[in-house]
Each structure stands twice: as C-alpha cells, then as structure tokens.
Steps between C-alpha positions, in 0.01 A plus 500: 500500500700819490221743576722808450567379137127488441420824679583735206259314273195599717270781430361770716119500559402725213719326245379153612139602435585663180668180376263238635162638575202511257291815521248319724765362730658843524159645586472259795851570623439878481163470680665320791790725503254795549344332795827449703526760773795512726433651845733778620668259732563255222645781286730610783622155556586445133660835469717421793665190347875539512627187306465429132260204417512327173167314447438254215135426420399206290156601366249471230278786363225250463514379866225609729721477814761714328237761404388515865862526642760639265346855499552497876869437443519783249359741766778387736772561238362848428512580878855390549804558280662200684262253334589385152257254346534301175219299356551182307236336291465144627465341164797687344719422796448130580843470656410770759140367543654163585751636740225692685238229471243484783354172624654329197357729242565818302251699702483878469576738633819366636730757665866477588658756723874570444754714673680778310779245439248242362493269802147331541318639809155356470223356279140580509187431294272374345238637733520664836367373825203736486404378153535123604281576811241651284501210265478255781215683667285423188564136500219259620539173687793399716689812401209740553536810721555407866533832655868488502526729202377849607327704235741757386475851358487512124701227341707752302600680819590172668704372199677836476600472863614138459736597220618804696587277794711287283678798344566634846624169624753480216607866546563446864709182414703724262517794748627280778741286289842526659667476151278794360545700816867485464488574136287811555656610832190491701 
C-alpha cells in the first residue's frame, strides 16, 4: 500500500470525532482527554523532537481501546509541532485496516509511524504492554497473576508512558538516520 497516497485523506483528532463520534462517544473521548496529564519531563521530551513524524491511526470512535488511548496521542501532538497525526476510521478504510492488521484482524487502534518522506518506521497497537499486563493480572487459572507482573501506578499513567516510549523510539530512529542527518545537515 502507498501510505503517502492515503495520508491526505486522514483527519485530525477533532475532525475525526466530529465526523464519526456520536454525542455519547464524544463525551467519553473528552472525559478521557481531560484525564491525561503529561509530566514536565514528558512535555520537555516531546518539545525537543527534531524530526517530523507522520502517524497514521486506524481507529473507531466506538472502540473502548481507542477511547482510552487516542486522547493520549492528541496530547503528544499538541506538545510537539513535529508530530502530525491523521486518524482513519477502520470501517471506512478497509484497505488501510487490512494493511495494518494485528494478529490477523482489523484491531484498533493500529498505528503506523512514517518518516517525513513517508517511509514506514514502526507499528504499534492495539494495546500497550501496561494494558495487556493489567488484563492478564485479572485472569484466573493457568494465566492468573504469578507475581511476575508488578502492580503499576495508575493504568492511564502507565499506558501514556508506554506510548511515549514508542514515540521516542521512532523519533530517535529518525534523528539518528544517516539519510536524514545528511539531508538536514546535522
């Protein structure tokens, strides 16, 4: 798939919700958005990004995992002018949903990180490690808690950090890319 051909058809956070969310869905997204708090260190890290990052998010306004994670991404984009995010409704973009499928399904959110030139740099989603740990800790039987999974801070704080770690990883990949260093003279 030519991701850069698809890029211009995506929507920013606000327009995505205006187009796809019902009033109740929008209330849930707004409620979670108001709960996301970036620490000063996280804000400084994001503000220090030096390479443009194009991020495609396959999402659904109806999706609980999207409600719990996409507002975090919007906070990142507001903190760094180097982060450009476009949202794509999973059901209206089956070609992209298929290209970014996870575990053989159109799971959301599915995120694709692209360089400024449109080269794929990473994929992430549908849930972060902290979320999967939280889910696993509540299982019973053979998969019940074993003590290997330490209790975390609040889940939202942990999920926010998981996402930030991935954004930073891709940013460092772009920052240290010989091709981009040559292009930008740094």
